C-alpha positions, 0 to 999 in steps of 0.5 A: 686156875690159880695165881700165887698172888693175893690182894690184901685190901684191909691195910690202907685206903691208899695202898695194896699189898700182894702176897704170895698165895694160891687164891686168885683175884676173881673179883678183878677181872680184866674186862672193859666196857666203853658202852654206857649201857648193854643191849638189855639195859639200853632201851630202859635207859634211853626211855627214862632219860627221854621221859625225864626230859623237862619238855617231855614231862610237860607233854606227858602231863598234857597227855594225862589232862587229855585222858581226864574227861573234865579236862579233855577235848579228845574224848578221853584219848591222849592223842598228844601221846602219838607225836610224843611217841614219834619224837621220843622214838627219833631221839632214842634211835639217834642215841642208839646210833651214837652209842653203838658207833664209834665215830673214828672207825664206824664200828659197833662199840659193843663189837669193839669191846668184845674184840678187845676183851678177846684179844690174846695174851699169855699168863702164868698157869701151873708152872708155864705160860698159857694163851688166854683171852685178856678178859681172863686175866685177873689182878695178881696174875703173871703175864708174859708179853712178846715183842710187838704185842700190846700190854694186856693190863697195867703191869710191873715189869719183873723181867725182861729179855735184856740182861740189864732188865731194859724194855722198850714200849711205844706209848701212843695209846697213852700220850699219842707219841710213836717214839719209844720210852725206856722201862726197867724191870725190878732190879732184884726180881730180874733173874727170879722171874726170867722166862727160863725160870718159870717152872720155879716161880712158886718156889723160893722166897715170897715177894710182897708188893705195896703200891698205890691204889687205883688212880687216874694219875698218869706218869706216876707210880710209887710203892715198894717190894720186899723179898721174904723178910729182907729190906724193903725196896722201892718201886717207881714209874720206870718199872710200870707199863700201862694197858695198851702200850706196845712192847717194842725192840724187846724180845719178851717181858714178864709182868705182874698185873696190878691194875686190871679192866676198868681199874686201868689208868687208861680206862680211868682217864677215858674222856667222860661225857662233858656237859657243854651248851652253846649260846643258842641252847642256853637262850632256847632254854630261857625262851622255853621257860619264858613262853611257859610262863606266857602260857600259864597266863593265857590259861589263867586269863581264859579260864577266869573268863570262862568262869565269869561268862558261865555265871553270867549266862546260867539263866539261859537254860537252853544252854545247859550251863552249870557252875564250873570249877575254875581249876578244872577249866585251867587244866582244860585250857593247858591241854588246849594250848599245849602247842605254845611249847613246840613238841618237836623243837628238841628233837628237830634241833638235835637231828639237824645238828646231827645231820650237820655234824655228819656233813662236816665229817664227810667234808673232802676239803678238810678230810678226817674231821670229826665232830664229838659234840654236834650240840656245839656246832653253831657255837663255832660261829661266835668265838671271841678268843682262841687259845692255841698250842704252838708245837705241832699246832702252829708248827708241824712238829717236824724238826730240822737241824739248823745250826751248831755253835761249838768251841770243840765240834768233836766233843759236842758231836760226841756229847750229842751222839751219846746223850739221848734216849734214842734206840736203834731197831732194824737200822732205824732210829726210834726215839721219844723226842723228834728233836733228838732224832733230828740231832742224830741225823745231823751227827750222821751226816758229820760222821758220828753214826749212832749204832745202838746200845747192847745188853751190857749198856755199851753204846756204839759210835762208829765202831767205838764202844762207850760203856754207860756207868750212869744215866739220868733221864730228862724230865720236865722238872729237871729239863736236862739229860745226863749221862756218864760214860767210860771210854778206855780209862777215861769217865766223861760226863755229858749234859744237854738241856735247856739254856737256863738250867745249863747256865747255872751249871756252867757258871760264866758263859760268854755265849748268851748272845748266840742263844738270843740269836737262835731264839729270834729266828724261832729255833729250839735251842739246847745247851751242851756241857761236859766234865771228866772224872778220875777212877777214885772219883767216879767209884764214889759217885757210882756206889751212891748212884747204885745205893740210891737207885733201890733206896725205898722212897728216898730215890728221887730226891737223893738222885737229883741231889747226886745228879746236881753234884756230878754236874757242878762246874760243867765245861761249856761244849756248844749250843744246838739250833733246831727248827719246828717248821710252820704248818701250812697257811698258818700265817694266813689263817691267823691273819683272817682270825684277827681280821674277824676280831677274834683275839689269838692267844699262844700257850706254849712250853717253849722259851719266850724268845722262841715264842716271840719269833714264832709269833712274828713269823705266823703274822701273830705279831705285827712289826708295828706292835709294841712288845710287852714282855713280863718275865719278873717273878715278884709281885712288885716287879710285875706291877710295876711293868703293868703300870708302866704300859698303861695305854689301852689304845696301843698295839700291845703284844703282851708276852708272859713267862710261866714263872711270872704267870705262877705269880700272877695266878696266886695274887688277886690284884695281879689277876685283875691287872693281867686280864685287864692288860690282856683284854686291851692287847691285840696278842697274848703269848704265854711261854714256859707253861704247864698243862695245868697253867694252860687250863688255868688261863682258859678258866681265868678268862672265862671267869673275868670275861663271862660273855666271851666264848673261847675256843682252844686248839692243840694236838698233844696230851698236854693240851687236853686240859685246855681243850676241856676247859674251853667252851669249844675244844678242837684237837689236831691229829697231829705228830704228837698223837691223837689224845687231843683229837679224841678229847676234843669236841671237834677234831681236824688235821691241820690248823688251817682248817680252823678257818673253814670250821669257824667261818663256814660251818660256824657261821652257817650253822649259827644262822641256820639253827637260830632261825630254825628254832625261831621258825618253830616257835613262830609256826606254833604261835600261828597254829595255836593263837586261833584257839585262844581267839575262838575262845571269845566266840564260845565263852572259852568253854574249851571247844576244840577248833581243829580235828583232834587227829589231824592237829597231832600231824602239824609238827610231824607231817604238814610242817616239819621236813622244809625246815629240816632241809633248810637247816641242812642245805641252805648256804648264803654263798652256795657253790656249784655243787647241787644239793651235795652232802660231801663238800669238795670245794671251798666256800666264800665265807671262808674269805669273809671275815667281815661276815663272821664279825657281823653275826658274832656282834649281832646274833640272830637269836636274841630274846628280843628277836625271839619275842618278835618272832613269837608276836609275828606269829600271834598276829598272823594267827589272828589275822588268818582267824578273823578273815577265815571265820568271818568270811564264812559267817553268813555262808549258808549250806544247801539246807539253809543252815550256816556252816559249823565251827568244824568247817572254820577249823578245817579252813583255818588249819589249811591256810595255816599249813600253807603260810608256815610252809611259805614262810621257810622261803622268806629266810632261805637263800638257796632254793633248790628244786628238791626243797620246793618240791617238799614244801609244796608236798607238805602243803598238798598232803593236807588237802589230799587227806581231806579229799580221802576223808571227804566221803566220811561225815566228819561233820554234817556240813563238811564238803571239801569240793564246796571249797574249791568254788568258795570265794572265801577260800581265794580271799584267804589264799590272797591274804596268805600271799600278802602275809607272805610278802609282808614277811619277805619284805621284812626279811629282805629289805628291812634286814629283819635278821640283823635287828637295829640295835647295839652289838653285844659287848664283852666287859671285864667283870 
């Protein structure tokens, strides 16, 4: 199979040339993959990932020490590799589940990739178009796309079924918008590459294309094309369509593949794995390091003690002592005390968070919620500042036309009916802006029915044709749209756009008060203008317009200049008012967030007046708040405004314009003043901001308030940068699409669900995960402390206390499941649902913002709290060791010999298992029969194992049944009950979970 285009890679690092040739581009296939690994490479990849984790490296080293005879207490058998292998296997299975499943469709990623690569399209081959798989399209191939088909790769439009070369595409896969966008074929190639001329594609003139090398920049493409040796003409974004867009209302297009496969812009913009860590995870890493240092100190002390004790007892020949190497003893004690760092810590926490995330996704109260970063779920309970978009987030992005102020209503309605980007398909209006759709619905009600546009650029209003002579599309930079139409012998220019832009074009306007009144009501406004031309005037402008359209690399600048010339001295027509309806329960949600001490910042592209009006309507701004509006654009004037409002205790609602923000971000002193002012303000609104400025504001707050945790929420592609920058990103699956939801850490359907996400899941997961980590460290200290104290009875010779095999089951069998069940099902305020995975009713915590304040200001997991739990575990381990050891010291067997140390180890181990399982009950709010059953089962499993192995001589003195009649056993059980009640008293009555100390404060840096 041949292609008649070839890529020349040698001309530049930034551009590519495609030349007519028969050489195919086999090295640029259209294959994509969203998997980090393949079926063959996943296991090696996952295994290497696991064994390179710091905690796992530590236990691998411990295993090596167990193999070396002189440092082993396990007869050279690396018994720790048993539970380590189990933990690594669980992590690999979890990674496999996340790697090969899509959270939004529950399909295998491998299968999804195969389905994508095997989708059907048509490409040019031997003078005709043949059906092929997408993966068999190569860069430089010519493809044909039919109506309602997806674009298989990034293409330049060579020809369209419309005579004028127009094509309409739906771009929801790129920007989430379902409204149609207009694209255009390359003017000089429309006829050459018409579908009816396919047999002649290789004949006649050659074509050379120069364009940008692959890059992730959306909404931009520049380049040139040259037919044979003729004049070089420009390419622009209007000639370009991204992969996965859908062709609409256009019978067919012919396109040239310029980026394929993983080089396509949508693939280069695919969300990469982001590294975000919660405060709890960061603290846990610090604690692991600190406990490792403690372990090293204990081992050094033990090895030195053993060295000195051995040297002092060398004269006792019956002991068979010899001089030891202190470093060998150090290795032995590292091996013995390896449980200082819990082997199951990381895996248990990961599995718990994964389970909590799945429970969130199955929640019926907030349906279709998604968790893309389960490791951040507890961070939802410690948010200080929420950054939110307005349109589609606080509002529904559902537009209703409210008012039209016009001096000449007929002309205003005609302007609104003609000046837009809406198309009509099958009697349905489809447009790129919901505002325009609402406006056209209003026009139809007033008798101005838009009936569509034909191939000759004729727009029809109520059977009347208006020929479109020139059109200047809307852009965020120009903030206006202009069209020139011909009706009869008259040429009319209609323009609509932002009021601040049209005021400059119209000049003096006496109706600015109307704009202000509309904005106060929260309406989105547009100003309308018109201008008429004579035939000789329009001929000059039209010639320049056509020339500029194809002038290489000068089109944008010169076209903007021409547009401004045409628009000079416009006649005022009118002002429209469109309302974006508030989303459900937005006001109550924001009020509850404020009651929880959370500051809400609104970052919006709307006008200052509109943003303020929305602030009042959604309870963001109270009637008692004092507005401080900063719209100045010079350093001196902004400083003056900030200095004027110097009262830090006042109820300030700070409102900043995008232009003022740009000045502040470029001035270090103003940035500091902005953050200080915003720090004390109750509310902050930043209006007329770009997506980049949204991201900059979040980054600025993180820099100057390092102790504050931020959450950003939005629904559009323009919110993705802000969402990625915040500590926690939440996307709303709204009218503007799903790009924000896909890029976010969590996705919800409506803004009101944010309260449940934070107040219920955030608080509960923060509490349960913190206590789970503290408990894991506690139980390991109880377990390992007797080893250390046992050293004083054997000269720190490294004698093991517990059975080497049973000890490996401590964190996997005997003391594992109860803590997992606690972390998944415990609730401070349980509903009537009994152990239900999918929640179907609201929780009391959603109406308790004061609880959120309590847990954020006085978090359960702190460095001080960590060491209190560790110390508590060490003390309880010491008490158990002393009671169990010395109560059996004088107990004689039938032979008259005293009990062996192995008997003590079995005894101590059993009491520890009993204690650590009962410990879970001390901080549990909800005790289900199910959870209590597994606590009891975890305790009994140990004793059942002892019964099973009783017939085997584990030691000469071991007899399990003697324990049942031993008073020492019941003394130890009584002690365990006392320790349990002591812990319970601390947790319940002394309120150990909120340790008496000052709340954590947030300070400006």
